Phi, psi and omega in degrees: 000310185296326181290322178297315179292333175293319190279334173288319178296316175306316187296313178301319178293325182297311180298314178300316185294319183288339184262358180294139178305322188292321172295316175305309176309308187297322186285326178292313188294319176304308177303304180311312187286322176299316177300319179295327176295313179295319178296309179305325176299328183283325195251333187266138180288344178287145183287332180230080183293075189274346176304323180297301184295335180291319182290318181298323180293329179274325178297313184287086179271187187287326174241155178308312185303309181288336173294315186292305183298322177295319188294310182300323174292323183287327171296316175298326177288324173299311182296315179304316180294329183289316177299325178295313183300316181291326178295319174297321185285339186268338192261312191220341180077198182263114165215178185296324176284323177288335171297313181296317177299323186297314181298311177296321181294317178297321174297319181290321175297318176313320178282331177293314189273010171056049176271001175064247189285350182267011182298312171306333179289338172298306176302317189290313180299327179291313186295320180295321174284330178291331187286354185248170188271315183267079189301312184299313180295317178298325181291307180299329178291322182289323176302311184299315177295324179298323183288329181288317170308310185291314178296320182294319178294324174292318180293325179290333175276346174270323183274329182235096182303145175294162177287143177276119190264027184295316188299307189298314182298322181295319181293320175301313182296316179299318183296316177294323176297325184282323172300318174302310177307315182290324177292318179297320184289322176297314178293318179299321181293322176288327177289330180285349177240209173272111182264107178291152181298324178299320179286320179296321181298318182296321175290338176288311180294326172299321178295325180291333182285342176303331179300326177288332175293316180300326172296323176285318170301325178299313179306309176304316187287330174291319172302316172304320182297307182296332181281343174274341186276130172069013185271115182298344185271357183249130172261339187233051185294319179304310181299317173305308180305312179292324170300318183292315192289312176294330179292316182292324185286330169298313175290336171289319174298318175294326174301314185288323177295320184291330170298319178288330174289324177294320172299322184293315180296325171298316180299321181286330180284332172288325180294319188259010180294330184275000180284164177298313184237080189304115165215146181296316180235159173290171190295307174298324178296320177296315176303325178293319177299317183295312181289327180282326174290333175290317176297318172302321185293317178297327182290323186288325172292316175300324177294321177302312186299317184301311180307313192272358175283125179308145183301326185281344176275168181268116181260014183297318184300313176293325182290324181289322175298310174309311184298316182296312174305305183303317179297315178297314183292336174286327179292320175295319176304315183298318171296323173294320179308313178292327177288328183281326181297321179294323175295321168301322185290331180275324174212109188269012180298322188248036178296340179285314181299321184286329172295317176308313178307306181304319177295318186289317179292330174293319183296321183291314175302324181287328178297318184278355187293142188291319183294324180291322173296327175299309183293324174306309185295320188281331172300320183292319182289331175289328183288318182293323179292317181290323173303312178306316180297319180286323185292311193228067181306315181297321175292330180290324177298311174301312176300319181298326182278348169266011170066036170299324183301340179295319182291329177287330173297309172309319184288331180289317179298325177290323179299316175300320180298312184299319183262008176290000000 
C-alpha cells in the first residue's frame, strides 16, 4: 500500500512538473527551433542555416502577444541590417573604419525603424553579412532564414497556444495578501502589550520591504496580462486583466497605508517610552486594536481570493466571506473609535497619533469595500474601452459593426456581479 501511495505521489509530481508553464515554454521553443532548422535546410543555400532556429528561438516568447510583437521587430531588425550591409559592401567593403561606420549606421537605422530591444540585432546582422565574401547570396540567405524562423515561431504559437500565466499571477497576489496579513497580526500582538521601540521599528522596516514584493507581483501580473492578449483559449481576457490589475492596485494602496500605520505605532512607542509602564495603547484599547487588525488581515486574504477566483467559477463564497469580515471589522472599528476618544479625553498629548490610527484603519476598510471595488472596476473598464477607441478608431468602428459592444456589456455585467 505504501508503494502505491509513493508511486501515485511521484506520478502527480511528474504531471505537475510537465504541465508547468516553464516546462511547456521550453518544449515549445525547442520544437520551433528544430522545425525552423529542418525547413531552412531545404530552402537556404547555406550548409548550416542556424539563423532560422535562432530566430525561432527568440520569436517564441512566453506569450502570444509578445511573440507577435517580437517576431515583427526581429524580422525588421535583420532585414534592416542586411540592407545596410549590402549598401556598405557596394561602396567601401570591409575595413576597420568602415566597420565603425557600419555599426553607427546600423544602430541609427535600428532606432529609425523602431525595433526597440533589437537595435543591436541590426548591427549584428550587418557585421555578419559584411564579413563574408559572397555578400549578395549570404544577405538574402540570412533574410530567408530569418523569415523562416519567424514564420515557424509564430505558427507554433498559433497552433500550440502559449501558457496562460493567470494562475501564477493569482498565486503572487495571494502571497502578497498573506504577507500583509502576517505583518498585521504581528503589529496587533505588539499593540496589545508593551511595545519596545525596537520592535515597532522592526515592523516599520518590514512594511517598507513589502514594496519589493509589490514589484515582483507586478512583473508576474504584466506577464499574465500579455498571456491573455490574442490568446484563443481566453474568452474574457479584458475582464481578467482589469480584475487582476485593480485587485493589485487595491493591495498596493493597503500596503502603503499599512506602512503609514506602522510608522504611527513607532511614533506612539517613542512618545510613551519614558512612561513608568510604557504601552502604546491602554489595555482594553490595545486588545481592540489587535482584534481589529486580525479581522482586517483576514479580510485582505479574502479579498485576494475573490480577485484571483476565475470569472467562470462561482465566487459567491469568497464574496460572502469578505462582506462578513468587513462588517465585523467595521463594528470593531466603531468600538475602537470610542476607546480612542476616551483615551484622548484622559490624556490629549498623543491625540494626533491616536486619530491617525483610526484614519489609516478607515482607509484600508474603504479600499476593501465591495461597493468601492465595483465602482473601480466599472471605471477601469470604461477607461480601457475609451483608450481603445481613441487609439484604433477604425478597428473600433469595425468591432461596433460586429456588435462587440454586447461583449463589453457582458464584461460590465460580470464585473458588477463579482463586485457586489
